[in-house]
DOLUMRO-580399 format. One record per atom (N, C-alpha, C, O): residue in one letter; x, y, z. Coordinates in steps of 0.1 Angstrom, whole numbers, plus 5000, padded with zeros to 4 digits. Example, Ala and Ser with C-alpha at 12.3 -4.5 7.8 and 13.67 -1.06 7.14 Angstrom:
A513249435078
A512349555078
A513249675078
A514249675085
S512849785071
S513749895071
S512950005079
S513450115080
//
This chain:
M351906354401
M352006464402
M350306494409
M349906524420
A349606454395
A348206414390
A347606294394
A346406294396
I348406184395
I347406064408
I347806084418
I347605984424
E348406174426
E348606194443
E346906314444
E346206354454
V346806334429
V345506474434
V344506364424
V343606424418
L344506274423
L343506234415
L343206054424
L342106004427
G344106004426
G344105904439
G342405894441
G341505834434
P342405984455
P341305954462
P340305944455
P339305884460
V340306004438
V338505984432
V338605804425
V337705724425
I340305774417
I340005724412
I340205574421
I339805464415
G340605564431
G341005484441
G339705424444
G339905314439
P338005434451
P336605344441
P336205314434
P335605214433
L336705414423
L337105294405
L337605194402
L337305124393
E338805164411
E339705084406
E338504964399
E338804924388
Q337504924405
Q336204824398
Q336204834380
Q336504744373
D335904944376
D335905004369
D336805094361
D336405194355
R338305054361
R338905164355
R339105214342
R340105274337
R337905194339
R337905254319
R336605364323
R336505454315
A335805364332
A334805464343
A335805634338
A335505704328
P336605654345
P337405784344
P338305834336
P338905944335
A338305694326
A339605724311
A338105814304
A338105924301
E337005724304
E335905734295
E335905904300
E336305984291
L335505944309
L334806074316
L336006174310
L335806274305
I337506104313
I338106194303
I338006324295
I338006444293
S338006104288
S338206154270
S337006324269
S337306434264
Q335406244276
Q334606304271
Q335006444274
Q334906524265
C335506494289
C335806644289
C337406704280
C337606824278
A337706664279
A339106634264
A337806684255
A337706814254
Q337006614250
Q335806674238
Q335806844239
Q336606934235
E335106834242
E334306994251
E335407074253
E335407174245
E336407074261
E337607184260
E337907264249
E338707194242
T337707364245
T338307504237
T339307514236
T339907494225
D340107564252
D341707554251
D343007444248
D343707354254
P343007504235
P344207344231
P344907294244
P344607184249
E346207394250
E346807364258
E345907264264
E345507164259
R345707284272
R344207244284
R343707104279
R343407014287
Q343507084264
Q342906964257
Q343706894257
Q343306774258
L344806894256
L346406804250
L346606734266
L346706624272
T346506834269
T346406764286
T345506684292
T346106614300
A344206664292
A343006624292
A343406494284
A343406394290
W343906484268
W343506344260
W345206274271
W345706164271
E345306344274
E347106264274
E346906204291
E347306084294
M346306264299
M346006214314
M346306064316
M347205994321
P344606024305
P344205864308
P345305804309
P345505744319
E346105814301
E348005734298
E348405764309
E348205664316
T348905864316
T349605944321
T349105904334
T349705964343
L348405844338
L347505794354
L347305684352
L346305654359
G347805574346
G348005424336
G346905344337
G346905224339
L345505444334
L344005414330
L344305314317
L345105314308
P343605254320
P343205194305
P341705274297
P340605304301
T342405274281
T341205304272
T340605274268
T339805354263
//
């Protein structure tokens, strides 16, 4: 489901697939809610992005 939501955002970034993963990781570092932080840490792998 996450890929369906983020697909339009990730699509234009196909040439630099590390950029979205880095942005998501940065957001995870700044997240204070433990559950949301865990979700953010797992998201690049869930989306199949290189880390």
